[in-house]
ZAGU-141181 format. One record per residue (C-alpha): residue in one letter; y, z, x. Coordinates in steps of 0.25 Angstrom, whole numbers, padded with zeros to 4 digits, always signed. Each point is the difference from the previous one (the first is absolute). Layout:
ZAGU-141181
aYZX;...
//
This chain:
ZAGU-141181
m+0028+0102+0010;k-0007+0012+0006;l-0010+0000+0011;t-0008+0011+0006;v+0004+0002+0015;f-0009+0008+0009;s+0003+0007+0013;p-0007-0006+0013;d-0011+0010-0001;g-0002-0003-0015;k+0000+0015-0003;t+0013+0000-0008;s+0006-0010-0010;s+0012-0003-0009;e+0005-0010-0010;r+0012-0008+0004;d+0008-0011-0007;f+0000-0014+0007;a+0010-0010-0003;g-0004-0015+0000;l-0014+0001-0005;p-0003-0011-0010;s-0001+0003-0015;f-0007-0008-0010;e-0002+0000-0015;g-0012-0005-0008;d-0009-0011+0007;k+0010-0007+0008;g-0005-0003+0014;l-0015+0002-0003;q-0004-0014+0000;a+0008-0002+0013;v-0009+0011+0006;k-0012-0007-0004;e+0004-0013+0005;v+0004+0005+0014;i-0013+0008+0002;v-0008-0012-0004;a+0008-0008+0010;i-0001+0010+0011;n-0015+0001-0001;a-0001-0015-0001;n+0009-0002+0013;n-0009+0010+0007;r-0012-0009-0002;q-0004-0008+0012;g-0006-0012-0008;t-0010-0003+0012;h-0013+0000-0008;s-0008-0012+0001;t-0013-0006-0005;k-0007-0013+0003;t-0003-0010-0010;r-0014-0008+0001;g+0008-0011+0008;e+0004+0010+0010;v-0013+0007+0003;r-0007-0005+0012;g-0013-0007-0002;g-0007-0005-0013;g+0002-0015+0003;k-0015-0003-0003;k-0006+0000-0014;p-0010+0012+0001;w-0011-0008-0007;r-0002-0012-0008;q+0006-0002-0014;k-0013-0001-0008;g-0015+0004+0001;t+0001+0014+0007;g+0001+0008-0013;r+0012+0007+0005;a+0014-0001-0005;r+0008-0012+0006;a+0009+0004+0011;g+0010-0008+0008;s+0004+0010+0011;i-0004+0014+0005;r+0015+0003+0000;s+0001+0000-0015;p+0007+0012-0006;l-0013+0003-0007;w-0007+0002+0014;v+0001+0012+0009;g+0010-0004+0011;g+0006-0010-0009;g+0015-0003-0003;v+0008+0008-0010;v+0005-0005-0013;f+0015+0002-0002;g+0000+0011+0011;p+0013+0005+0005;k+0009-0008+0010;p+0012+0005+0009;r+0012+0001-0009;d+0014+0006-0001;y+0001+0011-0010;s+0014+0004+0003;k+0010+0002-0012;k+0015-0001+0000;v+0008+0010-0007;n+0015-0001+0001;s+0008+0012+0005;k+0006+0005-0013;v-0014+0002-0006;r-0004+0007+0013;h+0012+0009-0001;l-0002+0003-0014;a-0015+0003+0002;f+0003+0009+0012;n+0011+0008-0008;r-0009+0001-0013;a-0012+0005+0009;l+0009+0010+0007;y+0005+0005-0013;d-0013+0002-0007;r-0006+0008+0012;a+0013+0009+0000;v-0001+0003-0015;a-0015+0003+0001;g+0003+0010+0011;e-0008-0008+0010;f+0011-0003+0010;a+0004+0012+0009;v+0010+0002+0011;i-0002+0008+0013;e+0012+0004+0008;a-0007-0006+0013;f-0014-0001+0005;h-0003+0013+0008;a+0003-0003+0015;g-0009+0010+0004;a-0012-0005-0008;t-0006-0008+0011;k-0014+0003-0004;t-0008-0006-0012;k-0003+0014-0005;a+0015+0003-0001;i+0003-0012-0008;n-0012+0002-0009;e+0005+0014-0003;i+0014-0005-0003;l-0005-0011-0010;s-0010+0010-0006;r+0012+0008-0005;i+0008-0013-0005;a-0012-0008-0005;p-0013+0007-0001;k-0008-0011-0006;g+0000-0016+0000;r+0005-0010+0010;v+0013+0002+0006;l+0010-0009+0006;l+0010+0005+0010;v+0013-0008+0002;d+0010+0002+0012;a+0011-0008+0007;p-0006-0001+0010;f-0012+0009+0003;a-0001+0008+0012;e-0012-0003+0009;s-0005+0014-0001;t+0000-0001-0016;t-0007-0013+0001;r-0011+0005+0009;a-0002+0013-0008;s-0001-0007-0013;r-0009-0012+0003;n-0013+0007-0001;i+0002+0006-0014;a-0008-0010-0009;r+0009+0003-0012;v+0013-0003+0007;a+0007-0013+0003;l+0013-0002+0007;q+0011-0010-0003;e+0014-0003+0006;a+0012+0001-0011;s+0004-0014+0004;k-0014-0005-0003;l-0003+0008-0013;n-0003-0009-0012;t-0004+0000-0014;l-0015+0001+0003;d+0002+0012+0009;l+0008+0007-0011;a-0011-0003-0010;q-0013+0003+0007;y+0001+0014+0005;a-0001+0013-0008;k+0011+0006+0008;i+0012-0006+0008;v+0007+0009+0010;v+0012-0005+0006;s+0009+0006+0011;a+0015+0003-0004;k+0003-0011+0010;a-0009-0010-0006;l+0005+0003-0014;e+0014-0004+0005;a-0006-0013+0005;i-0007-0002-0014;l+0012+0003-0008;a+0008-0010+0009;r-0010-0011-0004;v+0000+0004-0015;n+0016-0001+0000;g+0001-0012+0009;g-0009-0009-0008;k-0009-0004+0012;n-0015+0003-0001;
//
């Protein structure tokens, strides 16, 4: 499969063949992509949300007024869910949202997502992130040549500190190590730009069967 390869300054590009990229026919792997993305989002949830029932809200032990004769609706506690400051009916409680996905499904999903982005032309390679681009302006100029619009994910193995420092203030740019790249990362950005070194690590994962 051919990928677009950019020079470190982003000014020149060429098409190159890369062996080892995954290949698919039809809809194979699409369901796996969905399952893995749902699982990643679920596993990122803390599940610490909590509300109090009427039995957990402080106060309300005394009946507000007598049962009959006042002309008002009967009430047994000021902590009833009908009252301001009362308990919550069927409110959220701390829980574990995590979902388990076996390694074969994760591997299939990663490969399918990578294939789809490469076929769509949304996966590009840069020979290396410019060592001299230590300023945000310089990184922004390089990315404007490669991906003028949309959110961009930069992938390296690993990132130089200067690249990280120069890129972190660009709102549309996110950074990810090649070893931590996952299916959700491949799916949620308009353009994915990987260094040649990072691509080697990604292809090793693709052909090694571990994701």
